[in-house]
Backbone as a ProteinNet text record, in pm:
[ID]
protein_1_A
[PRIMARY]
MPHNFVIVQPGTLEEVGLLAETTAQQPGAAERHYVPKSGKILLSSHLLDPSETQRLTFTAPQKPGVYPFVCTYPGHWRRMYGALYVVPNIEQYQADPEAYVAANKLDAQDELLKFIRPRTAWKFEDLVSSAEKLESGRSFSNGRQMFRVAGCVSCHRVSCEGAPVGPDLAQLDPKLKPAEVLRDIIEPSWRINEKFQTYVIETDEGRLITGLILEEADGKVKIVENPLAKSEPIILGAAAIADRQKTSTSIMPQGMLDKLSREEILDLLAFVMARGDQKHELFKGGDGHQHEHEE
[TERTIARY]
-1591.5	-1508.8	-1366.4	-1267.1	-1128.1	-1078.9	-979.2	-918.6	-770.3	-694.7	-556.3	-533.8	-414.1	-379.9	-243	-235	-111.2	-86.2	34.4	74.3	166.5	140.8	218.4	275.1	365	426.2	321.1	335.5	243.1	236.8	115.7	96.5	85.4	88.3	87.2	-35.7	-136	-254.4	-321	-348.9	-415.9	-326.1	-198.2	-103.6	-100.4	-88.4	-83.3	-218.7	-327.8	-461	-488.2	-454.1	-474.9	-385.7	-262.9	-171.9	-227.8	-283.9	-345.6	-462.5	-538.5	-656.3	-616.4	-515.9	-477.4	-399.5	-339	-262.1	-337.8	-464.3	-539.1	-560.9	-565.4	-592.7	-467.4	-352.5	-227.4	-184.5	-106.8	-58.4	17.5	-10.5	59.1	-5.5	-112.3	-175.5	-231.2	-298.1	-354.9	-244.5	-135.3	-23	43.7	36.3	89.4	-12.1	-124.3	-232	-288.1	-279.6	-327.4	-254.5	-134.9	-48.5	40.4	28.5	105.6	254.5	333.5	477.6	507.3	549.6	576.7	674.7	769.2	864	802.2	675	606.9	539.1	542.8	474.7	570.1	524.8	606.7	576.7	453.3	411.6	287.8	278.2	158.2	130.3	3.1	-40.3	-68.7	-104.3	-158.9	-302	-361.2	-503.6	-576.1	-658.6	-722.7	-869.3	-912.8	-1053.6	-1126.1	-1260.6	-1336.5	-1291.7	-1275.3	-1234.4	-1083.9	-1009.5	-863.5	-800.8	-686.7	-612.9	-464.9	-396.8	-251.8	-196.6	-93.6	-31.6	92.1	100.4	212.2	288.4	418.7	498.8	562.2	577	616.3	686.6	804.6	874.2	830.1	768.5	714	825.5	796.2	896.8	947.8	1068.5	1127	1066.1	1026.5	977.3	830.2	797.2	656.5	574.1	450.1	364.1	236.3	151.7	25.3	42.5	56.5	84.7	-45.3	-84.3	-208.3	-196.4	-305.4	-317.2	-441.4	-439.6	-542.2	-555.6	-673.6	-694.6	-681.9	-590	-567.2	-636.1	-726.6	-808.1	-890.7	-900.5	-965.6	-1102.4	-1117.7	-1242.8	-1254.9	-1157.7	-1170.4	-1097.9	-991.7	-904	-973.9	-1075.8	-1141.2	-1227.7	-1259	-1342.4	-1272	-1182.2	-1120.5	-978.7	-972.5	-842.3	-851.5	-736.2	-730.1	-591.9	-562.7	-436.7	-364.6	-235.5	-145.1	-68	-84.9	-15.6	115.4	224.9	355.2	390.9	402.8	423.4	544.6	609.6	725.9	688.6	568.1	528.9	393.4	394.5	270.1	179	237.6	155.4	73.9	138.1	66.3	-40.3	-6.7	-103.6	-227.1	-206.8	-319.2	-404.7	-345.2	-420.9	-523.8	-487.7	-580.4	-534.2	-572.7	-522.3	-547	-668.1	-699.3	-613.3	-599.5	-518.7	-371.7	-323.6	-183	-154.5	-243.4	-223.4	-225.9	-318.3	-328	-203.4	-155.2	-40.1	88.4	98.2	220.9	212.2	100.3	80.5	107.6	47.9	66	-47.9	-33.8	-140	-123.6	-236.3	-234.8	-196.3	-106.8	-67.9	-163	-239	-330.2	-467.3	-518.7	-646.3	-758.4	-761.9	-870.3	-866.5	-749.5	-739.5	-789.3	-797.6	-848.8	-998.2	-1063.2	-1207	-1237.5	-1134.7	-1158.7	-1211.4	-1323.1	-1388.6	-1485.7	-1543.8	-1644.7	-1756	-1795.4	-1894.2	-2036	-2124.6	-2266.9	-2340.5	-2413.1	-2490.1	-2618.9	-2605.5	-2718.2	-2832.7	-2954.3	-3074.6	-3148.5	-3227.8	-3302.4	-3388.2	-3447.9	-3535.4	-3460.4	-3329.4	-3249.6	-3231.6	-3237.6	-3197.6	-3306.2	-3415.5	-3516	-3573.7	-3600.6	-3659.4	-3562.9	-3433.5	-3333.6	-3323.5	-3333.9	-3327.3	-3446.9	-3561.9	-3683.6	-3677.9	-3598.8	-3587.1	-3456.5	-3392	-3264.8	-3283.8	-3200.9	-3216	-3080	-3080.4	-2955.8	-2873.2	-2745	-2654.2	-2560.9	-2573.8	-2484.3	-2346	-2245.7	-2107.1	-2073.3	-2044.9	-2007.2	-1874.9	-1774.1	-1641.4	-1647.9	-1725.6	-1737.3	-1814.4	-1919.8	-1996.2	-1911.8	-1828.3	-1739.1	-1637.4	-1585.9	-1491.3	-1558	-1681.9	-1752.9	-1784.4	-1800.7	-1821.7	-1702.3	-1584	-1462.8	-1447.8	-1468.9	-1448.4	-1543.4	-1667.9	-1766.2	-1744.3	-1659.5	-1630.6	-1721.7	-1811.1	-1903.2	-1826.4	-1711	-1631.9	-1579.4	-1578.5	-1528	-1615.4	-1746.2	-1839.1	-1931	-1933.3	-2024.7	-1947.1	-1997.9	-1933.9	-2025.5	-1966.8	-2039.9	-1938.1	-1972.8	-1885.7	-1742.9	-1733.7	-1605.1	-1513	-1563.7	-1479.5	-1557.2	-1480.4	-1542.6	-1533.4	-1575.9	-1569.9	-1711.1	-1728.5	-1861.8	-1902.8	-1900.7	-1941.5	-2091.7	-2138.2	-2280.5	-2344.7	-2467.4	-2536.8	-2459	-2462.3	-2400.7	-2489.2	-2438.4	-2519.9	-2554.9	-2482.5	-2517.1	-2646.2	-2685.5	-2805.9	-2921.1	-2918.1	-3025.8	-3160.2	-3264.1	-3399.6	-3433.3	-3468.2	-3497.9	-3618.5	-3698.9	-3815.8	-3779.5	-3658	-3617.6	-3607.4	-3658.5	-3650.9	-3527.1	-3475.6	-3358.2	-3377.2	-3496.5	-3519.7	-3508.7	-3551.3	-3540.6	-3394.8	-3316.4	-3173.9	-3103.7	-3139.7	-3082.6	-3110	-3233.1	-3265.5	-3189.3	-3169.9	-3091.1	-2948.7	-2895.3	-2758.5	-2754.5	-2849	-2848.3	-2897.4	-2997.1	-3054.1	-3042.3	-2920.6	-2899.7	-2978.4	-3025.5	-3098.4	-3250	-3298.7	-3444.3	-3508.6	-3434.6	-3476.3	-3349.6	-3341.8	-3220.4	-3253.4	-3180.6	-3195.5	-3167.9	-3260.9	-3248.4	-3117	-3069.6	-2944.9	-2825.7	-2836.8	-2725.2	-2759.5	-2849.7	-2889.2	-2777.3	-2746.8	-2644.5	-2708.9	-2641.9	-2690.1	-2587	-2635.3	-2550.1	-2579.9	-2479.2	-2495.7	-2417.4	-2482.3	-2418	-2408	-2287.1	-2268.8	-2298	-2307.4	-2334.1	-2216.1	-2100.8	-1984.2	-1976.7	-2077.1	-2080.4	-2008.5	-1961.2	-1891.2	-1992.4	-1963.2	-2049.8	-1985.7	-2062.5	-2015	-2115.7	-2066.8	-2152.8	-2110.7	-2204.3	-2169.8	-2286.8	-2254.6	-2354.6	-2360.1	-2478.7	-2494.2	-2491.4	-2388	-2373.2	-2456.1	-2463.4	-2531.4	-2570.9	-2681.3	-2726.4	-2784	-2709.5	-2751.5	-2680.9	-2744.7	-2686.5	-2640.3	-2716.3	-2684.6	-2566.2	-2520.8	-2407.1	-2444.7	-2386.4	-2411.1	-2277.4	-2272.6	-2150.6	-2169.9	-2077	-2087.6	-1958.2	-1970.2	-1851.5	-1862.5	-1755.5	-1756.3	-1719.4	-1608.3	-1565.5	-1511.5	-1592.9	-1549.8	-1421.3	-1393	-1272.8	-1147.2	-1162.7	-1047.3	-1025.6	-1135	-1123.8	-1234.5	-1196.1	-1295.8	-1348.8	-1267.3	-1310.7	-1413.6	-1530.3	-1633.7	-1607.4	-1668.7	-1672.1	-1782.8	-1754.5	-1854.7	-1892.7	-2020.3	-2071.4	-2174.6	-2177.1	-2286.2	-2412.3	-2524.3	-2648.6	-2681	-2646.3	-2675.4	-2589.7	-2478.5	-2389.3	-2433.8	-2538.1	-2587.5	-2694.6	-2662.7	-2757.5	-2864.1	-2823.6	-2918.2	-2869.5	-2964.7	-2930.5	-3035.2	-2985.3	-3075.2	-3037.9	-3139.1	-3114.6	-3084.4	-2992.2	-2967.8	-3053.2	-3086.9	-3167.6	-3079.7	-2948.8	-2853.7	-2787.1	-2785.8	-2722.8	-2572	-2511.5	-2365.6	-2305.9	-2387.7	-2343.8	-2349.8	-2241.2	-2239.7	-2319.4	-2363.1	-2425.9	-2318.5	-2359.8	-2266.5	-2179.8	-2214	-2132	-2122.1	-2226.4	-2232.9	-2192.7	-2156.1	-2136.1	-2021.3	-1926.7	-1812.5	-1837.2	-1954.7	-1983.1	-2076.4	-2069.1	-2162.1	-2289.3	-2392	-2518.3	-2496.8	-2421.6	-2400.4	-2320.1	-2224.1	-2146.3	-2234.4	-2326.2	-2418	-2507.6	-2554.2	-2640.7	-2563.6	-2437.3	-2355.5	-2334.8	-2310.5	-2296.5	-2426	-2538	-2667.5	-2691.3	-2654.8	-2668.6	-2580.2	-2458.6	-2366.3	-2425.3	-2487.4	-2548.1	-2671.8	-2758	-2879.5	-2846.3	-2734.6	-2692.3	-2616	-2597.9	-2521.5	-2382	-2324.4	-2188.5	-2174.4	-2285.4	-2283.1	-2266.2	-2151.6	-2121.1	-2214.2	-2273	-2360.6	-2506.1	-2531.6	-2668.8	-2723.6	-2855.4	-2924.3	-2888.7	-2864	-2835.8	-2708.2	-2618.4	-2490.4	-2483.8	-2591.8	-2590.4	-2576.9	-2476.3	-2453	-2386.1	-2342.8	-2287.5	-2142.4	-2089.9	-1953.1	-1853.2	-1767.1	-1662.9	-1696.7	-1827.3	-1859.1	-1828.3	-1818.1	-1784.3	-1903.7	-1941.9	-2045.5	-1982.7	-2057.8	-2010.5	-2015.7	-1913.7	-1908.5	-1978.1	-2105.8	-2180	-2152.4	-2140.1	-2117.3	-2245.9
-3592.2	-3512.8	-3505.4	-3521.4	-3519.1	-3378.2	-3371.3	-3243.7	-3263.9	-3155.5	-3157.1	-3037.1	-3024.9	-2918.2	-2865.5	-2736.5	-2676.4	-2545.7	-2529.3	-2403.5	-2330	-2198.7	-2121.5	-1995.2	-1930.4	-1806.6	-1695.1	-1602.9	-1489.2	-1413.8	-1375.7	-1299.7	-1381.9	-1517.1	-1601.2	-1692.4	-1670.2	-1755.6	-1757.6	-1641.2	-1634.7	-1688.7	-1656.6	-1704.1	-1856.7	-1920.4	-2067.1	-2125.9	-2064.1	-2113.4	-2109.9	-1998.4	-1986.5	-2083.3	-2103	-2197.6	-2339.1	-2374.5	-2506.6	-2522.9	-2416.6	-2419.9	-2434	-2358.1	-2357.8	-2482.8	-2551.1	-2672.2	-2800.2	-2787.7	-2904.8	-3010.2	-2967.8	-3062.7	-3100.4	-3058.8	-3095.8	-3235.9	-3304.5	-3437.9	-3433.1	-3529.4	-3539.6	-3464.2	-3389	-3309.8	-3399.7	-3507.1	-3597.3	-3666	-3700.8	-3765.6	-3670.5	-3540.6	-3440	-3406.9	-3477.6	-3452.8	-3311.5	-3259.9	-3125.7	-3015.8	-3047.2	-2945.5	-2891.8	-2764	-2712.7	-2704.5	-2699.1	-2683	-2536.1	-2507.1	-2368.1	-2364.4	-2271.9	-2252.2	-2178.5	-2137.5	-2064.5	-2158.9	-2289.4	-2387.4	-2436.7	-2429.9	-2470	-2612	-2656.1	-2788.1	-2830.1	-2960.4	-3008	-3152.1	-3185.8	-3321.7	-3395.7	-3521.9	-3595.7	-3550.6	-3592.4	-3572.5	-3682	-3641.1	-3736.5	-3752.4	-3875.7	-3906.6	-3908.7	-3904.9	-3910.9	-4027	-3999.7	-4093.4	-4119.8	-4072.6	-4088.1	-3982.3	-4014.8	-3918.3	-3922.4	-3814.1	-3808.6	-3718	-3759.9	-3679.8	-3612.6	-3480.1	-3403	-3338.3	-3331.4	-3256	-3139.4	-3028.3	-2905.5	-2813.4	-2767.3	-2668	-2529.5	-2454.8	-2324.3	-2230.7	-2139.9	-2043.9	-1956.2	-1908	-1818.7	-1678.4	-1638.8	-1503	-1491.5	-1402.4	-1382.5	-1337.7	-1379.2	-1340.4	-1422	-1390	-1460.7	-1549.7	-1679.8	-1776.5	-1846.4	-1835.4	-1898.6	-2049.9	-2119.1	-2260.7	-2274.5	-2373.5	-2378	-2520.2	-2552.5	-2676	-2640.5	-2704.7	-2672.6	-2769.9	-2853.6	-2936.1	-2841.3	-2866.7	-2771.3	-2723.8	-2592.8	-2531.9	-2503.1	-2548.6	-2535.9	-2415.2	-2370.5	-2273.1	-2141.4	-2105.7	-1976.8	-1976.1	-2094.3	-2101	-2168.5	-2262	-2343.2	-2292.9	-2195.3	-2140	-2085.1	-2064.1	-2008.4	-1952.7	-1919.6	-1852.1	-1918.4	-1940.7	-1986	-1863.1	-1827.4	-1710.3	-1755	-1698.8	-1722	-1596	-1610.1	-1493.3	-1515.3	-1407	-1420.3	-1470.4	-1437.1	-1473.4	-1542.1	-1673.8	-1749.6	-1733.9	-1717.6	-1704.1	-1574.1	-1465.3	-1337.4	-1343	-1406.6	-1418.7	-1495.6	-1608.5	-1692.4	-1625.2	-1537.6	-1468.1	-1373	-1305.1	-1212.2	-1192.6	-1284.6	-1280.6	-1148.3	-1092.9	-969.6	-853.3	-840.2	-731.3	-749.3	-873	-899.5	-863.7	-906.9	-879.4	-729.3	-658.7	-514.2	-442.5	-485	-419.9	-446.5	-563.9	-601.9	-584.2	-526.6	-498	-620.4	-731.8	-855.4	-867	-796	-788.8	-895.5	-944.9	-1043.1	-974.1	-1036	-982.8	-1028.2	-1134.6	-1190.2	-1125.9	-1076.1	-1005.5	-1091.5	-1219.4	-1305.7	-1326.3	-1326.8	-1348.3	-1227.8	-1112.5	-994	-1004.6	-1102.6	-1120.6	-1232.9	-1288.5	-1389.3	-1318.8	-1363.6	-1302.1	-1404.2	-1377	-1469.9	-1491.2	-1616.4	-1649.5	-1633	-1590.5	-1580.8	-1681.5	-1771.9	-1871.5	-1805.5	-1728.2	-1651.8	-1741.7	-1700.1	-1766.9	-1672.8	-1731	-1651.9	-1547.3	-1587.3	-1497.3	-1375.4	-1389.8	-1279.2	-1165.8	-1200.1	-1105.2	-1073.7	-1148.4	-1134.2	-993.9	-931	-797.1	-697.1	-712.5	-623.7	-646.8	-773.5	-805.6	-749.1	-755.7	-705.4	-554.3	-486.6	-340.6	-299.2	-392.3	-362.3	-245.4	-144.3	-24.8	34.4	142.6	206.1	252.6	273.5	314.6	204.3	85.2	-24.6	-1.4	-71.7	-56.8	-165.9	-124.6	-220.8	-289.1	-210.5	-267.5	-366.2	-334.5	-425.6	-551.2	-534.7	-650.7	-746.1	-690.8	-775.1	-846.6	-775.8	-838.9	-951.4	-930.5	-1033.6	-1154.1	-1132.7	-1241.4	-1336.2	-1280.8	-1362	-1420.3	-1334.7	-1377.4	-1491.8	-1484.2	-1587.5	-1715.8	-1711.9	-1831.8	-1850.9	-1755.1	-1767.6	-1784.4	-1718.1	-1716.4	-1854.6	-1948.8	-2083.1	-2158	-2128.8	-2207.6	-2124.5	-1994.1	-1910.1	-1802.9	-1772.5	-1670.6	-1549.8	-1431.6	-1307.5	-1197.9	-1108.8	-995.4	-1040.2	-1144.5	-1193.8	-1251.4	-1288.9	-1357.5	-1471.4	-1570.8	-1687	-1808.3	-1923.6	-2050.9	-2093.5	-2140.6	-2177.3	-2319	-2346.8	-2479	-2480.1	-2380.2	-2366.2	-2270.1	-2226.9	-2134	-2004.6	-1954.6	-1826.8	-1716.7	-1643.1	-1544	-1424.6	-1406.6	-1300.5	-1333	-1459.9	-1504.3	-1534.1	-1475.6	-1498.1	-1456	-1530.1	-1496.9	-1356	-1264	-1126.6	-1115.9	-1220.9	-1219.5	-1247.5	-1296.2	-1330.3	-1205.1	-1214.3	-1106.6	-1124.3	-1015.7	-1028.1	-1129.3	-1135.2	-1229.1	-1374	-1401.4	-1537.3	-1576	-1482.5	-1509.7	-1529.1	-1446.3	-1460.6	-1599.7	-1647.3	-1779.4	-1889	-1872.6	-1970.5	-1981	-1868.1	-1868.3	-1928	-1887.6	-1932.9	-2076.3	-2113.1	-2248.4	-2312	-2348.8	-2394.8	-2520	-2594.1	-2718.4	-2700.2	-2578	-2560.7	-2579.8	-2547	-2580.5	-2595.8	-2703.1	-2733.2	-2734.5	-2655.3	-2653.5	-2793.2	-2844.7	-2981.3	-3002.4	-2897.8	-2908	-2933.5	-2891.4	-2904.9	-3000.6	-3093.1	-3194.1	-3296.9	-3330	-3430	-3567.7	-3667.4	-3805.4	-3894.8	-3996	-4104.4	-4223.6	-4269	-4377.8	-4499.4	-4614	-4740.3	-4824.6	-4870.1	-4954	-5099.5	-5182.3	-5323.9	-5394.3	-5324.5	-5378.6	-5328.9	-5250.7	-5202.2	-5071.2	-5008.1	-4880.7	-4768.9	-4674.8	-4560.1	-4433.5	-4359.7	-4234.8	-4125.5	-4015	-3900.8	-3784.7	-3731.1	-3620.9	-3571	-3485.3	-3427.3	-3506.5	-3534.4	-3600.1	-3492.7	-3496.7	-3396.8	-3429.2	-3557.8	-3598.6	-3745.3	-3776.2	-3915.3	-3938.8	-4014.8	-4038.5	-4161.2	-4224.1	-4340	-4449	-4468.8	-4574.6	-4545.3	-4419.2	-4382.1	-4265.4	-4265.7	-4160	-4095.8	-3962	-3888	-3817.7	-3843.2	-3790.3	-3718.2	-3604.6	-3534.4	-3525	-3568.3	-3569.4	-3432.9	-3377.6	-3244.5	-3171.6	-3084.9	-3017.4	-2937.8	-2889.3	-2809.6	-2895.3	-3021.3	-3110.1	-3189.9	-3223.8	-3310.3	-3276.4	-3216.1	-3174.8	-3292.1	-3396.2	-3511	-3591.8	-3616.4	-3690.1	-3840.4	-3904.9	-4050.9	-4096.2	-4192	-4239.9	-4383.5	-4403.1	-4535.6	-4578.9	-4707	-4760.5	-4761.5	-4722	-4716.5	-4852.3	-4959.7	-5094.4	-5130.7	-5056.7	-5086	-5018.2	-4936.5	-4865.6	-4948.8	-4991.6	-5073.5	-4989	-4867.5	-4781.5	-4638	-4545	-4402.8	-4332.4	-4241.8	-4170.7	-4021.9	-3936.4	-3794.2	-3768.7	-3678.6	-3639.8	-3517.9	-3503.8	-3388.8	-3272.2	-3289.5	-3187.3	-3124.7	-2993.5	-2922.2	-2939.5	-2935	-2938.1	-2810.1	-2705.2	-2578.8	-2591.4	-2560	-2577.8	-2470.6	-2504.7	-2406.4	-2324.8	-2216.2	-2137.1	-2042.9	-2017.6	-1929.6	-1787.9	-1745.5	-1607.2	-1590.8	-1699.5	-1694.7	-1605.5	-1579.3	-1495.2	-1347.6	-1315.8	-1179.4	-1108.1	-976	-895.5	-873.9	-819	-791.4	-699.5	-591.1	-496.3	-557.7	-641.7	-709.7	-804.1	-872.3	-962.3	-883.5	-767.8	-686.9	-632.6	-596.4	-554.2	-670.5	-789.6	-908.1	-936	-928.3	-952	-850.5	-724.4	-621.6	-653.6	-702.2	-737.4	-848.5	-947.8	-1058.4	-1011.1	-933.8	-884.8	-794.7	-721.5	-632.7	-706.2	-837	-918.9	-863.3	-804.6	-752.1	-621.7	-551	-425.9	-308.5	-243	-133.7	-13.9	-2.3	111.1	85	-28.2	-63.1	35.9	49.1	140.7	115.8	-9.6	-42.9	22.5	62.6	117.8	270.1	332.7	478.5	542.6	628	694.9	608.1	488.8	399.1	363.5	369.5	323.6	413.3	349.4	423.2	449.6	431.2	454.9	329.4	344.4	232.2	198.7	73	26.3	-15.4	-3.2	-54	-205.8	-271	-416.6	-466.8	-492.2	-544.7	-692.5	-738.7	-882	-946.5
3496.5	3406.3	3461.5	3376.2	3425	3454.9	3544.3	3581.1	3606.3	3598.1	3644.7	3735.6	3785.9	3880.4	3841.7	3809.6	3760.4	3835.5	3890.1	3952.7	3856.3	3837	3740.1	3805.8	3733.3	3781.4	3789.1	3884.8	3891.1	3758.5	3719.9	3597.6	3471.4	3483.1	3362	3353.4	3438	3436.4	3298.9	3244.8	3114	3003.5	3010.5	2908.5	2902.7	3017.8	3022	2984.3	3031.1	2997.7	2848.4	2784.4	2639.7	2562.7	2611	2546.2	2554.3	2669.9	2684.7	2588.6	2571.4	2484.5	2338.6	2295.5	2154.5	2114.1	2212.1	2179.4	2213.8	2254.9	2303	2196.1	2070.2	1963.3	1885.1	1935.5	1870.6	1913.5	1831.4	1870.2	2002.3	2088.6	2215.4	2329.9	2302.5	2408.6	2518.6	2479.7	2580.4	2659.9	2592.2	2660.6	2759.4	2733.9	2826.8	2935.2	2934.3	3031.6	3015.9	2892.9	2858	2936	2981.4	3042.3	2930.5	2895.3	2781.6	2812.9	2708	2724.6	2752	2873.4	2911.3	3026.8	3019.5	3128.7	3246.4	3233.3	3340.3	3439.8	3411.4	3496.9	3606	3731.6	3845.7	3891.8	3875.4	3923	3845.4	3812.5	3744.3	3781.9	3781.6	3811.5	3681.6	3695	3582.6	3560.1	3447.9	3425.6	3503.1	3597.2	3687.6	3654.7	3641.2	3619.5	3753.4	3750.8	3875.9	3963.3	4091.3	4197.3	4199.2	4100.8	4103.6	4193.4	4251.5	4332.8	4296.2	4326.1	4309.4	4417.8	4485.8	4590.5	4533.4	4548.7	4496.8	4611.9	4600.4	4696.8	4622.2	4691.6	4623.1	4722	4685.9	4766.2	4719.3	4807.1	4769.3	4721.6	4631.1	4584	4698.8	4684.9	4785.3	4777.8	4657.6	4637.4	4678.3	4771.2	4807.4	4686.4	4684.7	4573.6	4570.8	4473.7	4454.7	4332.1	4355.3	4249.6	4207.4	4080.7	4037.3	4029.4	4063.7	4028.4	3942	3851.7	3747.8	3692.9	3642	3566	3418.9	3348	3207.4	3112.6	3166.3	3076.2	2990.1	2859.2	2769.1	2817.7	2819.6	2860.1	3007.3	3087.9	3233.2	3291.6	3227.8	3294.1	3324.9	3249.8	3271.8	3397.4	3451.8	3571.9	3688.6	3658.2	3763.6	3792.8	3879.8	3916.7	4058.4	4117.2	4252.2	4275.4	4400.6	4430.8	4547	4527.7	4632.7	4680.5	4807.5	4862.2	4927.3	4880.5	4940	5018.6	5152	5238.4	5329.6	5372.1	5460.7	5599.8	5647.1	5784.3	5781.4	5780.9	5766.4	5888.1	6008.2	6128.9	6124.5	6086.7	6076.7	5967.2	5857.7	5748.2	5792.9	5857.7	5899	6005.8	6085.6	6189.6	6129.9	6020	5954	5809.3	5719.2	5580.9	5509.9	5519.1	5446.9	5494.9	5625.6	5680.2	5642.7	5645.7	5613.1	5467.6	5377.3	5234.1	5207.4	5275	5255.6	5307.7	5423.7	5484.8	5408.1	5347.4	5277.4	5126.6	5080.3	4938	4851.2	4892.5	4818.6	4715.9	4605.7	4506.3	4398.9	4349.8	4240.7	4110.2	4035.2	3904.5	3795	3822.2	3722.4	3734.8	3623.2	3623.6	3680.6	3643.7	3690.1	3841.3	3900.3	4044.6	4123.9	4058.4	4127.1	4154.9	4090	4109.4	4207.8	4269.9	4372.7	4497.4	4544.6	4660.2	4717.4	4835.8	4888.9	4786.8	4767.3	4665.5	4718.5	4630.8	4661.4	4575.5	4637	4561.3	4512.5	4404.1	4353	4308.7	4340.9	4293.3	4199.2	4112.5	4016.1	4087.7	4199.1	4272.8	4327.6	4349.5	4403.6	4303.1	4175	4071.8	3969.5	3971.7	3865.7	3859.8	3972.8	3970.6	3908.2	3934.2	3874.1	3724	3682.2	3539.2	3464.7	3526.9	3462.9	3443.7	3526.2	3517.5	3447.9	3378.9	3311.8	3215.6	3230.1	3148.3	3115.3	3038.8	2995.4	3115.5	3088.7	3194.3	3239.2	3177.3	3212.6	3151.5	3203	3157.2	3055.3	2932.5	2828.4	2862.6	2900.7	2928.1	3043.8	3146	3259.4	3219.7	3138.2	3092	3010.8	2923.6	2843.1	2931.4	3032.4	3124.8	3202.9	3247.3	3322.7	3234.3	3104.9	3009.4	3012.2	3038.1	3049.1	3189.8	3289.7	3428.1	3465.6	3422.9	3455.9	3377.3	3275.3	3197.7	3078.3	3049.8	2935.7	2804.4	2796.8	2674.4	2637.1	2733.4	2704.5	2605.4	2606	2524.4	2435.9	2456.5	2378.2	2302.7	2185.2	2102.5	2090.2	2104	2083.4	2055.4	1965.7	1935	1901.7	1819.9	1768	1874.9	1991	2088.2	2151.7	2196.7	2256.9	2167.8	2221.6	2149.3	2108.1	1983.9	1934.5	1974.4	2105.1	2153.4	2180.8	2254.9	2282.3	2184.4	2213.3	2123.3	2101.6	1978.6	1945.4	2003.7	2100.1	2169.3	2080.6	1970.9	1876.8	1802.9	1807.6	1736.7	1832.5	1950.8	2046.4	1988.6	2024.5	1982.7	2032.2	1942.3	1985	2078.2	2085.5	2173.1	2318.9	2342.6	2479.1	2565.9	2685.8	2782.6	2871.2	2928.4	3016.3	3129.3	3187.6	3297.7	3250.1	3126	3072.3	3051.3	2997.9	2976.5	3109.8	3208.3	3341.9	3397.7	3382.9	3435.8	3362.4	3231	3155.6	3209.6	3259.7	3312.1	3452.5	3537	3676.1	3689	3607.8	3612.1	3473.5	3432.2	3293.9	3255.9	3354.4	3322.3	3321.2	3343.6	3350.2	3213.7	3107.9	2971.9	2888.9	2815.2	2739.8	2591.5	2516.3	2370.9	2316.4	2237.8	2186	2110.9	2045	1969.5	2060.3	2186.6	2280.7	2394.2	2366.6	2463.6	2481.8	2604.9	2633.5	2646.5	2590.6	2596.1	2663.9	2732.3	2779.7	2691.2	2620.7	2524.1	2570.9	2569.2	2603.7	2477.8	2446.2	2328.1	2362.9	2260.4	2284.4	2350.9	2358.9	2429.4	2573.4	2615.1	2752.3	2774.8	2668.5	2680.3	2700.1	2791.4	2815.6	2759.1	2682.2	2622.2	2655.2	2710.5	2740.5	2652.4	2576.3	2489	2407.9	2310.1	2221.4	2092	2042.8	1913.7	1805.5	1723.6	1618.5	1495.6	1465.3	1341.8	1352.2	1291.7	1285.2	1146.7	1063.9	925.5	870.6	774.3	705.1	801.6	909.2	1003.8	1093.4	1098.3	1181.8	1272.9	1392.5	1490.2	1525.1	1510.7	1543.2	1676.9	1770.5	1906.4	1941.6	2007.3	2056.3	2208	2277.7	2424.6	2480.7	2436.3	2480.1	2358.2	2295.7	2173	2188.7	2310.1	2329.8	2333.8	2372.8	2383	2256.2	2188	2071.9	1973.5	1861.3	1763.9	1682.4	1665.9	1587.4	1665.8	1608	1681	1684.2	1781.9	1786.1	1692.3	1606.6	1511.6	1548	1574.2	1608.3	1505.5	1478.1	1399.1	1484.1	1427.3	1504.5	1566	1495.1	1544.5	1665.7	1686.4	1799	1926.9	1920	2037.9	2106.7	2228.3	2303.3	2371.9	2412.8	2484	2476.1	2476.4	2482	2567.4	2652.2	2741.6	2743.2	2731.8	2749.8	2896.4	2922.9	3061.6	3093.2	3218.2	3260.1	3304.2	3289.9	3332.5	3211.2	3207.2	3096.2	3099.2	2982.8	2974.5	3032.9	3041.3	3101.7	3253.1	3323.6	3469.3	3542.3	3663	3749.2	3822	3884.2	3964.3	3884.6	3757.8	3674.7	3732.4	3802.1	3849.3	3995.6	4061.2	4206.1	4250.3	4161	4199.7	4166.6	4108.9	4066.6	4164.5	4165.3	4243.2	4162.5	4226.3	4157.5	4036.5	4055.6	3946.9	3832.7	3866.7	3761.6	3681.4	3748	3678.6	3583.2	3626.5	3540.6	3420.3	3439	3324.9	3228.1	3281.3	3196.9	3121.2	3189.9	3126.4	3014.7	3039.4	2935.8	2815.4	2841.5	2732.7	2645.9	2709.3	2635.4	2559.1	2626.4	2561.2	2442.4	2452.3	2343.8	2235.7	2252.9	2157.2	2134.7	2243	2235	2160	2136.9	2061.5	2158	2151.2	2242.5	2222.7	2104.6	2074.9	2114.1	2176.3	2214.8	2317.1	2317	2407.2	2554.1	2591.5	2731.5	2783.7	2693.5	2736.3	2724.9	2683.7	2671.8	2809.5	2822.1	2949.1	3053.2	3012.7	3113.3	3095.2	2973.7	2951.6	3023.1	3097.1	3169.2	3312.5	3351.3	3491.4	3571.1	3698.6	3785.8	3874.6	3875.9	3965.6	4097.5	4204.1	4332.2	4329.4	4385.4	4388.4	4513.3	4501	4614.7	4628.5	4750.6	4773.9	4820.9
[MASK]
+++++++++++++++++++++++++++++++++++++++++++++++++++++++++++++++++++++++++++++++++++++++++++++++++++++++++++++++++++++++++++++++++++++++++++++++++++++++++++++++++++++++++++++++++++++++++++++++++++++++++++++++++++++++++++++++++++++++++++++++++++++++++++++++++++++++++++++++++++++++++++++++++++++++

């Protein structure tokens, strides 16, 4: 999958990310390497395919601050971002970054960067008992925020927000239990909805296409590689397909929850189980309270 690298002004991560998303299907977007036109961008790379490299040189800004870097390829900015710290004294910072940032009040202006923390490679077994006991008292506002922070909003729609690439979470099977939904998030490839099955297709000319089959009728196959980047499907004649294979890997990436704490994951799970309904039983007595951020 291709990626780029873009450094932006503090406080503009979401602005640039949304601009990249909304202009992804406009003429010239691919030629711009999906880097949107914005005066907030300080540095950007080309769009790089797997195994490609590009070396960039960059003079750091004079003003100390937390400068976001991000991949603006459609659908990526909500998960692929980080922070470049510009500090007056690099030696002191490197000796003890956390203490230096606290002492110098070098706070991130971007909401998403406030959730950068040591990652936990969560396993289903770590959280299943908590999911099975999911009950009222969860935080709706925190669950909705985690829906954005974890990147779910890039491909799923619920409560009038998000992109309709994957299953609409408002239409979840009511028979699903919280533990089942949790496992779908942590282990996205353990069961794949046939409608969202990814295929690797080889044409008779040797071309390889990986994507979702939208439709197959009248001797034609419609395939979409990245719905966020290009809504128009590739259309192939069925006779031109030399081979097709289902992949065993979901289009949904693993590690969605690794930046969240246990309590944040449970609030997110409650938000999904409630289909984004703030009045759901799971949120009674919980909205407005603060959970401890366990790492």
